[in-house]
C-alpha positions in Angstrom: -24.7 -38.7 -22.9 -26.0 -35.5 -23.5 -26.3 -35.5 -19.5 -23.5 -36.1 -18.8 -21.9 -32.9 -20.8 -23.5 -30.8 -19.4 -22.7 -32.4 -16.4 -18.9 -32.2 -17.3 -19.5 -28.6 -18.5 -20.8 -27.6 -15.2 -18.2 -28.8 -13.2 -15.4 -27.8 -15.1 -16.9 -24.3 -15.1 -16.8 -24.6 -10.8 -13.9 -25.7 -10.7 -12.2 -22.7 -13.0 -14.2 -20.3 -10.8 -12.9 -21.4 -7.4 -9.0 -21.1 -9.1 -9.4 -17.5 -10.1 -6.4 -15.6 -7.9 -5.8 -14.4 -4.6 -6.7 -10.6 -4.3 -3.9 -8.3 -4.0 -2.0 -8.7 -0.7 -1.6 -4.6 -0.4 -5.3 -2.8 -1.1 -4.8 0.5 -0.5 -8.2 0.6 1.8 -6.4 -2.8 3.2 -3.4 -1.4 4.2 -5.6 1.8 5.7 -7.0 -0.4 7.7 -4.3 -2.2 9.4 -1.7 0.1 10.8 0.4 -3.2 11.7 0.9 -4.5 8.4 0.9 -0.8 7.0 4.2 -0.2 8.7 5.7 -4.1 8.0 5.1 -3.2 4.1 6.3 0.2 4.2 10.0 -0.6 6.0 9.9 -3.7 3.3 10.0 -0.4 0.1 12.7 1.3 2.3 14.8 -2.3 2.4 14.1 -3.2 -1.0 11.8 -2.0 -3.2 12.3 -3.8 -6.1 11.7 -7.0 -4.2 8.3 -5.8 -2.7 7.1 -4.5 -6.2 6.3 -1.1 -7.2 2.6 -1.4 -6.8 2.9 -2.5 -3.6 5.3 0.0 -2.5 2.8 3.1 -4.2 -0.1 1.9 -2.8 1.5 2.3 1.1 2.8 5.5 -0.1 -1.3 5.9 -0.9 -2.4 5.2 2.2 0.0 6.7 4.4 -1.0 9.7 2.0 -4.8 8.8 3.4 -3.9 7.9 7.0 -2.1 11.0 7.1 -4.7 13.1 6.3 -7.7 11.6 7.6 -6.3 12.3 10.5 -5.4 8.4 11.4 -2.6 7.8 12.2 -0.7 5.5 14.7 1.6 6.2 17.6 4.4 6.8 15.8 3.1 8.4 12.8 2.6 12.2 13.0 -0.7 13.5 13.4 -0.8 16.7 12.9 0.8 19.9 11.1 2.9 21.0 14.3 4.7 17.2 15.0 6.7 17.5 11.9 10.0 17.6 12.7 11.1 22.3 12.1 12.5 22.2 7.9 16.5 23.4 8.3 17.0 27.1 8.4 19.1 26.2 5.1 16.3 25.8 3.7 14.8 29.1 5.0 16.3 31.6 3.4 18.2 32.0 -0.2 22.1 30.8 -0.6 24.2 33.1 -2.4 26.5 31.8 -4.4 29.7 33.8 -5.4 32.2 33.2 -7.6 
């Protein structure tokens, strides 16, 4: 009776150990390594942030930031600061408001 209990306990522990939840699909390092997935997640966040989830959108933003500052951005991303669009002239000088 005692060996049967031990076997059942070991089997139960092994079954439960195999049931742990899967790793999150939106890991920052995983998104940094996969630019296609990163772009897809960013587009999902822009379309519907509530449906995509805040954690996934924050992970995508952090992964994009890391790729940008590491210089490993994709062909459709900005690689240098010189490639960024110019700042509109309305931000260069203060606007005086007259009453």
